C-alpha positions in Angstrom: 27.3 56.8 -40.7 24.8 56.5 -37.7 24.1 59.5 -35.9 24.1 57.6 -32.2 23.7 61.0 -30.2 20.2 62.2 -32.1 18.7 58.3 -31.6 20.1 58.3 -27.4 16.4 59.1 -26.5 14.5 56.8 -27.2 16.7 54.2 -27.8 15.8 52.2 -25.1 12.0 52.3 -25.9 12.3 49.4 -28.3 11.5 46.6 -26.8 13.2 44.5 -29.5 16.3 46.0 -28.7 16.2 45.4 -24.8 15.4 41.6 -25.5 18.2 41.0 -27.3 20.8 42.6 -24.6 18.9 40.2 -22.3 19.8 37.4 -24.2 23.2 38.3 -25.0 23.8 38.5 -21.4 22.0 35.6 -20.5 24.2 34.0 -23.1 27.5 36.0 -21.5 26.2 34.2 -18.1 25.6 30.8 -19.2 29.5 30.8 -20.7 31.4 32.9 -18.4 31.4 32.4 -14.4 31.0 36.0 -13.1 31.2 37.2 -9.1 31.4 40.6 -6.7 34.7 40.3 -8.1 34.4 40.2 -11.9 35.4 43.3 -13.3 33.3 43.9 -16.9 34.1 46.7 -19.4 31.5 46.8 -21.7 32.8 48.7 -25.2 30.2 50.2 -27.6 27.5 50.3 -24.6 25.5 52.8 -26.2 22.8 53.6 -22.8 24.2 50.2 -21.7 21.5 48.0 -22.2 23.8 44.8 -21.6 25.6 46.2 -18.8 22.6 47.0 -16.9 21.7 43.2 -17.4 25.0 42.1 -16.3 25.3 44.7 -13.2 23.3 42.8 -10.4 25.9 39.7 -11.1 29.3 41.0 -11.4 31.5 44.1 -8.9 32.1 46.7 -11.0 31.2 47.4 -14.9 33.1 49.6 -17.2 30.2 51.4 -20.2 32.0 52.6 -22.4 31.2 54.5 -25.7 31.9 57.4 -28.0 28.8 58.9 -28.4 28.3 61.8 -26.1 24.3 61.6 -26.6 24.0 58.0 -25.8 26.7 58.5 -22.7 24.1 61.2 -21.3 21.3 58.8 -21.5 23.7 56.2 -19.9 24.4 58.5 -16.7 20.5 59.7 -16.4 19.6 56.0 -16.4 23.2 54.9 -13.4 22.3 58.2 -11.3 18.1 56.8 -11.6 19.5 52.8 -10.8 21.4 54.0 -7.8 23.8 51.4 -8.8 27.2 51.9 -7.7 29.2 49.5 -9.2 28.7 51.5 -13.0 30.8 54.1 -14.5 30.3 55.7 -18.0 33.2 57.0 -19.5 33.8 58.2 -23.4 36.2 55.9 -24.9 36.6 56.0 -28.9 40.0 52.8 -29.0 40.6 54.1 -32.8 41.5 57.2 -31.9 41.7 57.1 -27.8 45.1 55.6 -25.5 43.9 52.3 -24.1 42.4 53.2 -20.5 45.0 51.4 -17.6 42.8 49.4 -16.4 42.1 45.3 -16.9 39.3 43.7 -17.0 38.3 40.0 -16.0 35.0 39.9 -19.0 34.9 42.1 -22.0 31.4 42.5 -24.6 30.0 44.7 -27.0 26.9 44.1 -28.4 26.4 45.1 -32.2 29.2 46.7 -32.2 31.9 45.2 -34.4 30.7 46.0 -37.2 31.0 49.6 -37.1 34.7 49.6 -36.2 36.6 49.2 -39.6 39.6 47.9 -38.0 38.3 44.5 -36.2 41.4 43.4 -35.7 43.6 46.4 -34.4 40.1 46.7 -32.1 40.4 42.5 -30.9 44.4 43.2 -30.2 43.8 46.4 -28.2 41.0 44.2 -26.1 43.0 41.9 -26.1 45.7 43.7 -24.8 42.4 45.5 -21.8 42.3 41.7 -20.3 43.3 40.5 -17.4 45.9 37.3 -17.6 42.9 34.9 -18.4 40.1 36.8 -18.8 37.5 37.0 -21.4 35.8 38.5 -24.3 32.1 38.2 -25.7 31.5 39.4 -28.4 27.8 39.6 -30.0 27.0 40.2 -33.5 25.6 39.7 -36.7 26.1 36.9 -39.1 27.4 37.9 -42.9 24.5 39.3 -44.1 23.3 40.9 -48.0 22.5 44.9 -46.8 19.9 44.7 -46.1 20.3 45.1 -42.1 21.3 48.9 -42.6 19.5 49.5 -46.0 22.0 51.9 -48.6 24.1 53.8 -47.8 25.7 52.0 -44.7 30.0 51.8 -45.0 30.1 49.2 -42.5 30.7 45.3 -41.5 27.7 43.6 -43.7 27.8 41.2 -40.9 31.2 38.9 -40.3 31.7 35.4 -41.7 33.1 33.7 -38.5 35.6 31.6 -39.3 37.2 35.1 -40.8 36.3 36.8 -37.5 37.7 33.9 -35.3 41.1 34.4 -37.8 41.4 37.3 -36.8 41.0 36.7 -32.6 43.4 34.4 -32.8 45.7 36.1 -33.9 45.5 38.7 -32.1 45.7 36.0 -29.4 42.6 35.2 -28.4 42.6 31.5 -27.7 39.5 28.6 -27.2 37.4 30.3 -29.6 33.8 29.6 -29.7 30.6 30.6 -31.8 26.8 29.9 -30.7 23.5 31.3 -32.0 22.0 33.8 -29.2 19.5 36.2 -30.6 17.4 36.7 -34.6 16.8 39.8 -35.0 13.3 40.2 -37.2 12.8 42.4 -40.3 9.5 41.7 -41.9 9.4 44.6 -44.1 13.4 43.9 -45.6 13.0 43.9 -49.0 15.8 41.4 -48.9 17.1 39.8 -46.0 14.3 39.7 -43.2 16.2 37.5 -40.8 19.3 38.2 -39.0 21.2 35.9 -36.9 23.8 37.6 -33.6 25.7 35.4 -32.8 28.1 35.0 -29.9 31.3 34.4 -30.1 33.0 34.0 -26.3 36.5 33.6 -26.2 39.7 33.9 -23.6 43.2 35.4 -23.1 
């Protein structure tokens, strides 16, 4: 398991992570209409790079993560930014009850491959969406294990058709995939190019 608490303080210093979040945010805004009444949940937000990129274009954004270290860094960023429409929330849907709030848009970036039971996660996120709300999931296409390297116990990316099947079974419709970013790891002994997809679907 990756130690996200330990990595939180330096997470934003990686320009590739920043550019990835900006690319995904642009792709979401290209596909889903947002405005000052749009209620957003970013699940598995880390330091909130995606949420901050969406912040000027949405009403209220709840930034949820299970890592205390990430949330501490995030709280500092929110305070420094002066933004009044960002809220940090400790949430792990594997073990916590569902929040009472409902959202117009739920997004996640590179979170699904760390969650063992993605079918259950999709059902939970479907419940958290308001009527006709949208879910946007950005994650890795199927890969050979080189992305995280030896010892990683999560998903080695996703087969798009299989993930679409899980989303459909959870009640989602109008499921669409596009490639929105490429992560390059030239030092890898195996795969060196890792496409990132965006799955856009609605309740």
